[in-house]
C-alpha positions in Angstrom: 69.0 33.4 1.7 71.1 31.1 -0.4 69.9 29.6 -3.7 69.8 26.0 -2.4 67.3 26.9 0.4 65.2 29.0 -2.0 65.1 26.1 -4.5 63.9 23.7 -1.7 61.2 26.1 -0.6 60.0 26.6 -4.2 59.9 22.8 -4.8 57.9 22.3 -1.6 55.5 25.1 -2.7 55.1 23.5 -6.1 54.4 20.1 -4.6 51.9 21.5 -2.2 50.1 23.5 -4.9 50.1 20.4 -7.2 48.6 18.2 -4.5 46.0 20.9 -3.6 45.0 21.4 -7.2 44.7 17.6 -7.8 42.6 17.1 -4.6 40.3 19.9 -5.6 40.0 18.5 -9.1 39.1 15.1 -7.8 36.5 16.6 -5.5 35.0 18.5 -8.3 34.8 15.4 -10.5 33.1 13.5 -7.7 30.6 16.3 -7.1 29.7 16.3 -10.8 29.6 12.6 -11.2 27.3 11.7 -8.3 24.3 13.7 -9.7 25.1 12.4 -13.2 25.0 8.8 -12.1 21.8 9.4 -10.0 20.2 10.8 -13.1 20.4 7.3 -14.6 18.3 5.9 -11.8 14.4 6.2 -11.8 13.1 9.0 -9.8 11.1 8.4 -6.6 8.0 9.5 -8.5 8.7 6.9 -11.2 9.3 4.2 -8.7 6.1 5.1 -6.8 4.1 5.1 -10.0 4.7 1.4 -10.8 6.6 -0.1 -7.9 5.1 -3.2 -6.3 3.6 -2.8 -2.8 4.2 -5.3 -0.1 1.5 -5.9 2.5 1.9 -7.9 5.7 -1.2 -10.1 6.2 -0.7 -10.7 10.0 -2.1 -7.3 10.8 -5.4 -8.0 9.0 -7.9 -9.7 11.2 -10.5 -12.0 9.6 -13.4 -10.0 8.2 -11.2 -6.8 8.0 -9.4 -5.2 5.0 -6.7 -2.6 4.4 -6.4 0.0 1.7 -3.1 0.5 -0.1 -2.2 2.6 -3.2 -0.6 1.0 -6.2 0.0 2.9 -9.5 -2.1 5.7 -8.0 -5.0 3.3 -7.6 -6.6 2.3 -4.4 -6.4 -1.4 -3.7 -8.2 -3.4 -1.0 -6.7 -6.5 0.6 -9.5 -8.3 2.4 -9.2 -11.3 4.7 -12.4 -13.2 4.2 -14.0 -15.3 6.9 -15.4 -18.8 6.5 -18.9 -17.2 6.6 -18.0 -14.8 3.8 -16.7 -17.7 1.7 -19.9 -19.6 2.4 -22.0 -16.7 1.2 -19.9 -16.3 -1.9 -20.6 -19.9 -3.0 -24.4 -19.7 -2.4 -26.7 -20.3 -5.4 -28.9 -17.4 -4.2 -26.1 -14.9 -4.6 -24.9 -16.4 -7.9 -28.4 -15.8 -9.4 -28.1 -12.1 -8.5 -24.7 -11.5 -10.2 -24.2 -10.2 -13.7 -20.9 -12.1 -14.4 -20.6 -14.8 -11.7 -18.0 -16.8 -13.5 -15.9 -13.7 -14.3 -15.9 -14.3 -18.0 -15.1 -10.6 -18.9 -11.4 -11.0 -18.1 -11.2 -8.5 -15.2 -8.6 -10.7 -13.4 -5.4 -12.5 -14.2 -5.7 -16.1 -15.2 -4.5 -17.4 -11.9 -7.4 -15.6 -10.2 -10.0 -16.9 -12.7 -12.1 -18.9 -10.3 -15.3 -18.3 -8.4 -13.5 -16.6 -5.6 -11.3 -14.5 -8.0 -8.2 -15.2 -5.8 -5.1 -17.3 -5.4 -5.9 -18.1 -1.7 -9.6 -18.4 -0.7 -9.3 -16.2 2.4 -7.4 -13.3 0.7 -9.1 -11.0 -1.9 -6.9 -8.4 -3.6 -9.0 -6.0 -5.7 -8.8 -2.5 -7.2 -11.2 -0.4 -5.3 -12.6 1.5 -8.3 -16.2 1.1 -9.4 -16.4 0.0 -13.1 -19.2 2.5 -13.7 -17.7 6.0 -13.4 -14.6 5.4 -11.2 -16.0 6.1 -7.7 -14.7 4.1 -4.7 -17.3 1.8 -3.3 -17.8 1.4 0.5 -17.1 -1.8 2.4 -20.4 -3.1 3.9 -19.7 -6.5 5.6 -23.1 -6.5 7.4 -25.9 -8.8 6.0 -29.7 -8.6 5.9 -31.9 -5.6 5.2 -30.1 -2.3 4.5 -31.2 1.0 3.0 -29.8 -0.1 -0.4 -30.7 -3.8 -0.4 -33.5 -5.8 1.3 -31.4 -9.0 1.4 -27.8 -7.8 1.4 -25.3 -10.6 1.5 -22.4 -8.3 2.4 -19.9 -6.8 0.0 -19.3 -3.4 -1.5 -21.8 -0.6 -2.3 -21.0 2.4 -4.5 -22.9 5.4 -3.0 -22.3 7.4 -6.1 -24.8 5.6 -8.4 -25.8 2.5 -6.5 -23.6 -0.3 -7.9 -23.1 -3.4 -5.8 -20.3 -6.0 -5.6 -19.9 -9.1 -3.6 -16.8 -10.1 -1.5 -15.1 -11.4 -4.7 -15.7 -8.0 -6.4 -18.4 -9.5 -8.7 -21.0 -7.0 -9.9 -24.7 -7.5 -9.2 -27.4 -7.4 -12.0 -29.5 -4.3 -12.6 -26.9 -1.7 -11.4 -25.0 0.9 -13.4 -21.6 -0.9 -13.2 -21.1 -3.1 -16.3 -18.2 -5.2 -15.1 -16.7 -6.9 -12.0 -14.0 -5.0 -10.1 -10.5 -5.4 -11.5 -8.1 -7.9 -9.8 -4.5 -6.5 -10.1 -1.4 -8.7 -10.5 -0.2 -10.0 -7.1 1.6 -12.8 -5.5 2.4 -14.2 -2.1 6.1 -14.3 -1.0 5.3 -16.3 2.0 2.3 -17.2 4.1 2.1 -13.8 5.7 3.0 -11.4 2.9 1.4 -10.4 -0.4 3.0 -8.2 -3.1 0.6 -6.2 -5.3 2.0 -5.4 -8.7 3.8 -8.7 -9.5 2.6 -12.0 -10.9 3.4 -15.2 -9.2 6.8 -16.7 -10.0 6.3 -19.6 -12.4 
């Protein structure tokens, strides 16, 4: 084999090896960089801990509610009926409530009204009793029940007997000292609510 041909073969080998080494190096850098860049982003657990929750309202029939989890807390979204709203505004019910005007700041300012909501028909409330943290049960029926002789409908905590109306307002003479908490929330459009974000100013 002459020197010219040997030189050409050696040059091709060097070029091939240089290209292969460069390609492998670039792949190694990419493989290292991707996890590094991902480490800057919040983890799925961190996003779940505080991320807003979007709920479609079209699937909630009048008089029904859904349960979602936000910041590891149960949250109810209730679509109130005209009859529920009528009962909430009755003087008889108001006389039975500990804090009918929600003066204890258990809700954002934009929900600081008798219905404790932005829209009259939609209640968004944290489903945790303000006594010892149990989850009350939804009791939309009215009249005589085993826990109230003239029940107007609302929420009853079976742990210790606390009662709340369809606005999350606490009754008098029960263990719970405060109304249920209203979380931050906003409507993006007529059929969607986002729990965990205040309304856009």
